DOVO-641564 format. One record per residue: z, x, y of N, C-alpha, C, O in turn; residue in one letter. Coordinates in steps of 0.2 Angstrom, whole numbers, plus 5000, padded with zeros to 4 digits. Each point is the difference from the previous one (the first is absolute). Layout:
! residues N
ZXYZXYZXYZXYA;...
END
This chain:
! residues 498
597262026634500650044999500149994992500049954997M;500150115000500150004993500750024999500250055001V;500249904996500750024999500549975005499950015006G;500649954993500449975003500750025001500549975001A;499650104998500650035002500150005007499649975003G;501050064999500349995007499550035005499949985005H;499850084993499650045004499349965001499849995006N;499949984989499449975000500149945004499649985005G;501049984995500149945004500150025007499849965005L;500550094996500150025007499350025003499849985006V;499850064991499350015002499649935001499749995005C;500449974990499649945001500349965007499649975003A;500950034998500349975006499750035006499849965005C;500250104995499850035007499249995001499849995005Y;499850014989499449985000499849935002499649985005L;500849984992500049925002500149995007499749975004A;500950064999500250005007499550025005499949975005R;499650084993499550025003499449965001499550015003A;500549934992499549965001499550004994499649964999G;500550084996499650004994500249954995500649984999L;498950004997500149964994500350044994499650054998D;501049945000500350054995500249954994500249955000V;499650094994500149964993500450064996499750054999E;500849934998500450054996500049984993500249944998V;499650104997499949984993500550044997500250065001V;500249914994500650034997499949984992500049944999E;500050114997500049984992500649974998500049954995R;500650075007500749964999500149945002499749985006D;500649984991500249935003500650015004500249955004T;500150104996500650025005499750045005499850064999V;500349925008499750045005500650055002500649994999L;499150075004500550055003500150064995500350055003G;499549964992499950064996500850014999500449974997G;499850105005500750024999500449985005500650015001A;499249955004500449965005499949934999499849965004V;500650024990499949924998500749994996500350044998S;499849905002500749974997499849944995499749955003T;500550044992499949964995500649974997500550035000I;499549914997500649974996500050034993499649984996E;500850075004500050044993500549964996499850014994R;500749965007500449964996500149935004500050005006W;500149954990500049935004500550005006500650024999P;499149965007500450005006500150075003500450005006G;499450054991500150075003499450035002499550014996V;500550015010499450045003500150075000500550035001Q;499150014996500050074999499450045002499449984998V;500750075006499450045002499750034994500350034995D;499049985007499650044994500050075002499950054995R;500149975011499950065002500650035005500650004998G;499250005008500550035005500549955001499949945000S;500650085002500649965003500250015007500149955004T;500050114998500250025006499450025005499650044997L;500449935009499450025004500250055006500549985003H;499250074998500350055005499450015005500049985006V;499450054992499550025004499749945005499950015006M;499949944990499849945004500449985006499749965004V;500950054996500449985005500050055006500249985005R;499450074994499950055006499350005002499850035005H;499749934991499350015003499949955006499550015003T;500849934998499849965004499649944998499949955003G;499950064991499549954997500349934999499649955001I;501150054997500349935000499949975007499849945000I;500350095005500149985006499249985003499949955003E;499750104995499349995002499749934998499649965003E;500550034990499749954997500449935000499849954998L;500950065006500449945001500249974993500049945000Q;500250104995500249984994500649965000500049954996L;500550055009500549965000499949935001500449964999E;499050035004499949945003499749964993499949945001D;499950094994499849974994500550014995499849994994V;500850015007500650004995500350064998500550004996G;499250065006500350074997500750015004500050005006L;500550014990500750015003500350064996499950004994S;500350055009500450064997500750005000500349975004Y;500050054991500750015000500150085000499850044996V;500549985009500250075002500450034994500549974999D;499350094998500550034996500450065002499750065000T;500949925003500350055003500849994997500349955002D;499950104995499850064999499450014995499949964996P;499750095006499350004997500150034992499649994996W;501050055004500150044993500750014999500450015005A;499849994990500750034997499950044994499649984996V;500750085005499850054994500750014997500450035003S;499749954990500650004997500150064996499550034997F;501150005004500250064997500750004997500349955002H;499950094994500649994997500650015005500150055003E;500249894998500649995005499850005007500450005004G;498949994998499849995006499349975000499750004995A;500249975012499349985001499850015007500449995005A;499050034995499750025007499649935002499649984997L;500650005009499749945003499650015006500250025005R;499149974994499550015005499849945004499849954997F;500450055009499949945004499550025005499850065001T;499949885002499550015006500450035006499750055002T;500849945000500450035005500250074997500450014996G;499350045008500250074999500650025000500250044996L;500349935008500750025000500349984994500550034998E;499449915000500349984994499850044994500550024996R;498950005004499850054994500450065001500250034995T;499950005011500350065002500749994997500250054996W;500149895005500750004998500150004993500550034997Q;499049934998500150004993499950074998500350034995S;499250015008499950074997500650045002500250054996I;500149945010500650045001500549994995500350044998D;499849895001500649994995499950034993500550014997E;498849995001499950024993499950085000500350034995V;499249995010499850074999500350055004499950065000C;500449915006500350055005499650005007499449975000G;500950065005499750005006499450045001499549975003R;500450084993499450045001499449964998499550015004H;500549964990499449974998499949935004499449985001D;501149995002500049945003499650025007499549975002A;500650095001499750025006499350024999499650005004D;500350034989499450034999499549944999499450015001A;500849934996499649954999499849965007499449985000Y;501050025005499849985006499550045003499549985003V;500650094997499450055002499449994996499550015003Q;500649984991499449994996499549945003499550005001F;500949944999499749945003499750025006499449985001V;500950055004499750015007499450045000499650005004E;500550054991499450054999499449974998499450015002R;500749954993499449964997499849945002499549974998W;500850005007499849935002499450005004499549964998T;500450095007499350005003499450024995499449985002P;500850064993499550014995499849944996499449994999R;501149974999499849944997499649955004499749954998M;500550055009499749955004499250035001499649965001Q;500350104999499350035000499749974993499449985001A;500950034994499749984993499849935000499549984998M;501049975005499849935001499449995004499649964998L;500350085007499450005005499450014996499549985001A;500650074994499450024997499749954995499449994998S;501149965000499849944996499549955004499749964997F;500350055010499749955003499250015001499749965003D;500050104994499450025000499850034994500450024996R;498949985002499850034994500250085001500050035006A;500150004988500250075001499550065001499950044996P;499849955010499650065002500450065002500549995002T;499250064999500350065003500249995007500550025002V;499149955002500149985007500649955000500550015004W;499549944992500549955000500750034998500549985003G;499550064992500650034998500350055006500650015001L;498950035002500250045006500349965005500550025003T;499249924999500349965005500749984999500550015004R;499749984990500649984997500550045001500649995003S;499250084994500550054999500150065005500550035000F;498949985004500050055004500550015005500250065002W;500149895001500650005005500650034997500450025004P;499749974989500650034997500050075000500550035001L;498950004998499950074999500350045006500350055000G;499749925006500250035006500750005001500350035004R;500149934991500849995001500350054995500650015001R;499150024995500350054995499850075001499450015003V;501050034995499950085001499350014996499949974995R;499850085008499350024996499549945000499550004997S;500649955007499549955001499849964993500549994996G;498950005003499849964995500050034993500149974995G;499950105005500150044994500749984997500149994994G;500550015010500649994997500149934998500349984995E;499449975009499949934998499749994993500349974996L;499250075003499649984994500550044994500049974995A;500350095006500450024995500549954998500249994994R;500149985011500649964998499749934996500449974996E;499050015006499749944997499850024993500149964996F;499750105002499850024994500650034995499850014994L;500849995009500550024995500249954996499849945000T;500650074995500349954996500649965002500450035004S;499749914994500649975001500650034998500450015005A;499650024989500650044998500150065005500650015001D;498950025001500150065005500449975006500550045002H;499349915001500349975005500749984999500450025004V;499849954991500649984998500550064999500649995003L;499150064994500450064999500250045007500550025002D;499049975002500050035007500549975004500450035004E;499749904996500449965004500649984998500550005004C;499649994989500749974998500350044994499650054997F;501049945002500450044996500249964993500150024995T;500049915007500449964995499349974995499649975002D;500550044991499649984995499949935000499449984998D;501149985004499949934999499549975006499749954999R;500450085007499549985005499350024998499549975001L;500550094997499350034998499749954995499449995000K;501050004995499749954994499749945003499549974998T;500949995006499949945003499350015004499649964999A;500450095005499350005004499550034996499449985002L;500750064993499450024995499749944996499449994999A;501149964999499849944996499649965005499549974998W;500750025008499649965005499350035001499549975000W;500550105001499350045001499649984994499449995000S;500950014993499649994995499649934999499649994996A;500649965008499849945000499249995001499749964998Q;500150095006499350015001499650024994499449995000A;501050044995499650024994500050074999500050024994G;500050025011500050085000500750024998500449985004A;499750074991500650034999500350045006499650035004V;501049974998500250035006499950075001500150035005P;499850014989499950075000499350025002499950065001H;499749894998499250025002499950025007500449975004E;499250074997499850025007499749935004499649964997V;500550045009499849945004500449935000499849955002G;500850064994500449935000500550005005500349955000T;499850105005500449995006499949935004500549975002A;498950014999499949945003500249944997500349955003P;499750064990500149944996500849995000500349945001M;500150125000500749995001500149975006500449965001L;499350075005500149985007499949925001500249985006A;499449984990499949935001500749975000500049945003T;500550094994500749975002500149985007500449955001A;499450095003500249995008499749945002500349975005V;499250004992499749945002500549944999500049955004L;500550064991500449954999500549995006500349955000M;499850115004500450005006499749975006500349985005H;499050014995499649975005500049934999500049965004L;499950014990500149934998500149994993499750044996R;500849915003500149994993499449984995499649965003A;500450064991499549974996500249944998500649985001P;498949974997500249934998499749984994499650034997G;500749915001499749964995499849935003500449975003R;499050024995499749935002500549944997500150014994P;500149945010500349954997499549964995499549985002R;500850014992499549974995499750054995499649984996G;500550085005499750054996499550055004499849985005G;500050074991499550045004499449975001499650015005S;500249954990499449965001499949955006499549975001G;501150025003500049965006499550035005499649975004A;500450104996499550035005499349994998499749985004L;500150024989499349974998499949935002499549995003T;500949974996500049935001499849995008499649965001R;500850085003499949985007499350035002499749985005A;500150084992499350025001499549964999499549995003L;500549974991499649954997499949955005499549975002V;501150005001500149955004499650015007499649975003R;500650104999499650025006499350004999499649995005R;500150044990499450014999499749934999499450005003L;500849954994499749944999500049965008499549975001E;501050045003500049985006499450035005499849965004Q;500050104994499550045004499349984997499550025002L;500549944992499449984998499850034993499549994998G;500950065000499850044994500149964994500449955000G;499450074995500049964993500350054995499750064999V;500849924997500250054994499949964993500149945000V;499650104996499849974993500350044995499950064999R;500649904998500450034995499849994993499749944999A;500350104996499850004994499350004998499849984995G;499850055010499350014999499850065004499750005005D;500650054992499850075003499450035000499549974997G;500350095006499450035000499850034993500550024997A;498849975001499850034994499550065002500050054997E;499749945008499550055003500150005007500049955004L;499950114999500050005008499450055003499950054996I;499949935009499650055003500150015008500549975002S;499250065002500150005007499949935003500249995006S;499449974991499849945003500149944996499849945002G;500650064993500149954996500650014995500250054998S;500049894999500650004995499749944995499849955002V;500350074992499849954995500749994996500350054997T;500049895003500649994997499949984992499550004997T;501150005000500050004993499749934998499849994994R;500349965011499649934998499350015000499649954999S;500150105003499250015001499849985007499450005001G;501049985004499949995007499850075003500350054999E;499249955005499850065004500149985008499749955002R;500750095001500249995007499750065004500250054999I;499349935006499750055004500450015006500349955002D;499850115001500450025005499750065004499650044998A;500649955008499850065005500450064998499750055002R;500949944995500450064998500449984995500249944999A;500050104997500450004994500650055000499950065001V;500749914999500650055000500349994993500149944998V;500050114999500450014993500750025002500250055002S;500349904996500750015001500350014993500650004999A;499150024996500250024994500250074999499950045004T;500349984989500150074999499350035000499549964999H;500550105004499450045000499550004994499449995000V;501050014994499650014994499749934998499549994997L;500949965005499749935000499449995004499549964998T;500550075008499449995004499450044997499449974999T;500850094998499450044996499749954995499450004999L;501149974997499749964994499549945003499549994998D;500849985007499649945003499350035003499649965000L;500450105002499450035002499550024995499450015000L;500950004994499650034994500050075001499550034997G;501050005006500050075000500450044995500649995000R;499250044995500450024994499950085000500050034994H;500050005011499950085000500750024999500549995004D;499650044990500750034998500250065004500650015001E;498950035002500250055004500349975007500450035003A;499349925000500249965006500749984999500550025004E;499649954991500649964998500650064999500649995001R;499250074996500550054999500350035006500650025000A;499149975006500250025005500649965004500350035004R;499749914994500549955002500750014996500050004994L;500550015010500750014998500349954998500549985003R;499349994991500349934998500750024996500449955000V;499750114997500650024997500149964993499549974998G;501050035000500249974993500749965001500550024997N;499549935007500549965001500550025006499950065003G;500649914998500550015005500749984998500550044999L;499649895001500649974998499949944996499549984998G;501149985001500049944997500649975003500550035002M;499449894997500649975003500249944995499749984996V;501050015004500349954996500249955004500450015005L;499449924994500249945004500549974996499949984994R;500750015008500649974997500249945003500150005006V;500049954990500449945002500750014998500250024994L;500349975011500750014998500449945003499849955004T;500850054993500549945003500550035006500549975002D;499450104999500450035005499650065003499650034997A;500749995009499750065003500350064997500649994997L;499150075002500350064998500750015004500050005006P;500550024989500750015004500150085000500450024995A;499350015009500150075001500850025000500449975003Y;499750094994500750024999500250025008500650005002T;498950035001500250025007499749965005499550015003C;500949934998499749955004500050025008500550035003A;499049955001499950015007499749945003499749964996V;500450025010499849955004499250004999499750055001D;499949894997499349995001499750054994499450025001G;501049994994499650044995499449974996499650034997M;500449905003499549964997499449995005499549974998H;500650045008499549995004499350035000499549974999T;500650105000499450045000499950034993500149984995G;499650085006499950054993500650024998500450035004M;499849974989500650024998499850064995499749994994Q;500450075008499750074997500550024995500650015001M;499250004992500350024995499750064997499650004995L;500550065009499850064998500550055001500350015005A;499950024989500650055000500050075003500450035002G;499049994998499950075003499250005000499649964997S;500250105006499350025001499850034994499450004999R;501050024997499850034993499849944996499550004996D;500849955004499849934997499349985002499749994995Q;500250025011499349985003499550054997499449984998I;500850085002499550054997499950004993499450004997R;501149994999499949984992499649954999499649994995R;500549955009499649944998499250025001499649984997A;500350065009499350025002499750054994499549994998H;500950055000499850054995499849964994499550024997A;500949935001499949964994499449965000499649994995E;500349985012499349975001499450054999499549984997F;500650085006499450044999499950024993499550024998L;501049984998499950014993499749944996499850014994A;500249945009499749934997500549964997499949964995G;500850055007500549964996500349955006500050025006G;500349934991500549965005500650035001500350034995A;500049985011500650045001500649974997500149945000P;500350104997500549984996500649975005500449964997A;499750075009500549975005499750005006500250045005A;499349914997499750005006500549985006500549964999P;499350065007500449985006499749925001499549994998P;501049975005499849935001500049985007500550035004L;499149924998500149975006500049924999499649974998L;501050015004500149934999500049965006500250025006V;499549924994500049955006500249934997499949994994M;500449975011500349944998499849955005500449985004T;499049994996499749965005500449945001500049985006P;500349994989500449945001500650005003500349955002T;499950115000500650015003500049995008500449995003A;498950004999499849995007499649945001499849985005T;499950004989499649945000500149954994499950014995D;500449945007500349954995499449954998500149964995D;499350055008499449964998499750024994499649964997S;500650105000499650034994500249984994499750014995L;500949965004500449994994500549955000500349995006A;499949964989500549965001500750035002500150064999P;500349905003500650035003500550054995500350045003P;499649944991500450044995499650064996500150024995D;499350005009499650054997499850055005500049995006R;499850074992499850055004499550044997499950014994H;499650025010499450044999500350085001500350015005V;499650024990500150085001499450034998499749994995V;500150065009499450044999500350074999500350035004T;499450004990500250074999499350044999499649994996V;500350055009499550055000500150074998500650025001W;499050004995500150084999499450044999499449984999T;500650085002499550055000500350064995500650014999Q;498950034998499349995000499849994993500350034996W;499349925003499849974994499250014999499649985004Q;500250054990499350024999499649944997500349964996P;499150025007499749954997499850014993500149964995R;499650115004500050024992500550044998500050055002Q;500349924994500650044996499750054995499550004997L;500950055003499850064995500049974993499650034996R;500849925002500149984994500149925001500449985003R;499249984993500149934999499849965007499650035004G;500649914996499849965006500649965003500650004997S;499349985009500549975004500449944996500649985000W;498949984996500349944996500450034995500549964998D;499450104999500550034995500750015003500549994996D;499650025010500650015003500349965005500450015004I;499249934997500249955005500749985000500450015005R;499949974989500749984999500450065002500550005004D;499450064993500450055002500150025007500550015003E;498949995000500050015007500349955004500350025006Q;499749924993500449955003500750015000500350005005T;500050024989500750005000500250075002500650015002Q;499050044999500150065004500249995007500450025002L;499149945001500149985007500649965001500350005005L;499849954991500749965001500550054999500549995004I;499650054992500550044998500250055006500650025001N;498850005003500050045005500449975007500450035003G;499549904997500349965005500749994998500450015005V;499749984989500649984998500550065000500649995001D;499250074999500550065001500250005007500650025002R;499049955003500250015007500449935001500550005004A;499349954993500349935001500349974994499749954998A;500850074999500249974994500049934999500349965004P;499550014990499949935000499349985001499949944999G;499750105004499349985002499749974993499749955001F;500350094994499649984994500249934997499649974997A;501150015005500249944997499849945004500049944999S;499750085008499849945004499249994999499849965004S;499950084992499349995000499849944995500249994995V;499449965009499849954996499250004997499949974995Q;499850075008499250004998499850075004500250035005A;499250004992499850065003499249994999499749964996T;500050085008499250015000499950075002500050025006H;499750024989499950075002499250015001499649984997L;500350055009499350025002499950074999500150045005Q;499649984989499950074999499450025004499649965003T;500250114997499450025003499449964997499549995004P;500550004990499449964996500049935003499549975001A;501150005000500049935002499750005008499749955002D;500550095002499850005007499350015001499649985004L;500150064991499250015000499749944998499549985003E;500849984992499749944997500049955005499649965001H;501050035002500249945004499750005007499749955002E;500350115001499750015006499650055002499950025006M;499750004989499450055000500350075003499650045003D;501149974996500250065002499850064996500450014995L;499150025006499750054995500550064998500250035004R;499849984989500550044997500749985003500450055001S;499849895000500649985002500350035007500650005001G;498950035003500250045006500049945006499549985002N;501250014999500049945006499750025007499949965004V;500050114997499750025006499350015000499750035004M;500049954990499250004998499950074999499850024994H;500350035011499950074999500650045001500449985004L;499750084994500650045001500150015007499550025003D;501149985000500150015007500250075001500650025002M;498950034996500150075000499650035007499549965002T;500650104999499750025006499250004999499649995005L;500250024990499250004999499749934999499449994998D;501049965003499749935000500349965005500149954999S;500050085007500349965006499650015006499650055001M;500449915004499750005006499250015000499749954997F;500050095005499250014999499850014993499450014999A;501050014997499850014993500149944995499950014994L;500349935009500149944996499549955001499849985005R;499950004989500050014993499750074999500250044996P;499249975008499650065000499850015007499949965004L;500050114997499850015007499449965003500149975006P;499450024990499449975002500149925001499649975004E;501050004994500149935000500649995004500349945000W;500050115003500749995003500049965007500549975002S;498950025001500049965006499849924999499749975004R;500550014990499949934998499249984998499849944999H;499850115002499349994998499850034993500050065000R;500049904995500150024993499350024997499550005004G;500550004990499350014996499549945001500249945001P;499250084999499549955000500049945006499849955000D;500550085005500049955006500649955000500049965005G;500450054990500649954999500650025004500150064999V;500249905005500650025004500650004995500149974995Y;500450085007500650004995500649985004500150035006L;500449944991500750005003500549994994499749994995C;500950015007500550004994500450074999499950055003G;500549954992500450064999499650054998500350065000A;499149944998499750064997499650035007499750055000S;500549925006499750045006500750015005500549984998T;499450065007500550025005500349935003499649965001H;501150044999500450054999500450004993500550034999P;499249934997500250004992500449944998499949955003G;500650064993500349954997500649975004500150035006G;500249924992500549975004499749945003499449995000G;501149975003499849955004499950015008500550005004V;498950014998499950015007499549965003500149985005S;499450014991499449965003499550045005499549995001G;500850075000499650055005499350014998499550005004A;500350014989499450014999499549945000499450015002S;500949944997499649935001499849995008499449985001G;501150045003499849995007499550055003499549995003R;500650084994499550055002499349984997499550015003T;500549974991499349994997499749955004499450005001A;501049945001499749955004499650035006499449985002A;501050075002499750025006499450044998499550005004E;500550044991499350044998499549954998499550015003V;500649944994499549954998499749975007499449995000V;501049995004499849975007499650055004499649985003L;500750084997499650055004499350014997499550015004R;500449994990499450014997499549945001499450005001D;500949954998499649935002499850005007499449975001L;500950055003499850005008499550055000499549995004R;500550074993499550055000499349974998499550015003R;500649964991499349974997499749955004499450005001R;501049965003499749965005499750035006499549975002R;500850095000499750035005499350044998499650025005R;500450004989499450044998499449964999499550034998A;
END
């Protein structure tokens, strides 16, 4: 196994559970990739990548691998989001009735009822999408997952396809009237990376319904607690993890590490970025690489150490538990994306704030808090200058953005650490600073990810693939790791019978 991100470790666990001898090699001394937590400041644990876990709590992987038995414990984040607006705050909870009540109080009965109808309409569709994560994205597999839905809507599968292919903005305008609700849901939709006005983003919007099936969560001890549990389970199953000695060259039957050791294997799985896999294979065909939708960055994140939680002017119960959305309008989201396309850092980007120490006091001393400020869209290659040139300016821009919603926040700041797209690329091999590996757009999803010929986890030159570069894409799910393990085991059984 090449790469010890969470998908690679999930794959390794399933392979070891099936009785195979498994060795994981990782170039970084920190395991977990973007699902890792480090001591950023003395006594303060800070995530390097993800903070909130959504999809992995729906896949059954935690239960199948019995990760709670090796120390994994989640804190439910409910309410899962609060969207702050002038004079009002929308509170989204796992309980649909309580969400209805908040929308009714802020936006009126029409939008509250419409939200319930939206959730009811899209819930079976999202359940079908989750089912599609359990198998490689073949035409037959996708048909098995989605076919029953076509019989429930008018005009059958054609109508279902039309609704899946429409934009998130179109769905919002069709269902709701209040711009504040539209903005909150559009900003949620955008977290997958695609801008809400793009074709095919309706399902990204509809992932909000998953929050009403099960609360998202934060692992106690930081996002990296998931990785640590996977490593412990793998070692119990007889697997080996080697940190700080990653792959230098790979083939379908061997891995040569940076220290010069050659490891022969019946199968090699690469859980790295697909471009890194091509590098390790010595494949440098620019035409091949140009087909991959790597993009030009996505977002950046500011990690802040404070002596207090943000004091939002419109306070509501549980406002520090989950995501704190600071997006004023859909126009703000669109302007940020337009500036991104033009190669510039947005002048007034929408923000998503999280405060993990509000629910987990193991992360920092009693008088300190960790505040994470995520923003989109930030180009890896700026039109003018470099990220180092504007690092201080961007840090202050994000602090000021939170301070406008929570006056006094700026004075609570004790230390900061900005992870620009360039930093994300350097620190975690997230090429072009894209935390999703590849763009989460219609032409790079399901059986098209990373490319049609590699979409079933059988990659170039006989090497298997898993990770965010493969179906179902970025985020914390582990689904590609489990599916890749099933493909490897199936192929090995066929070889024995041949």
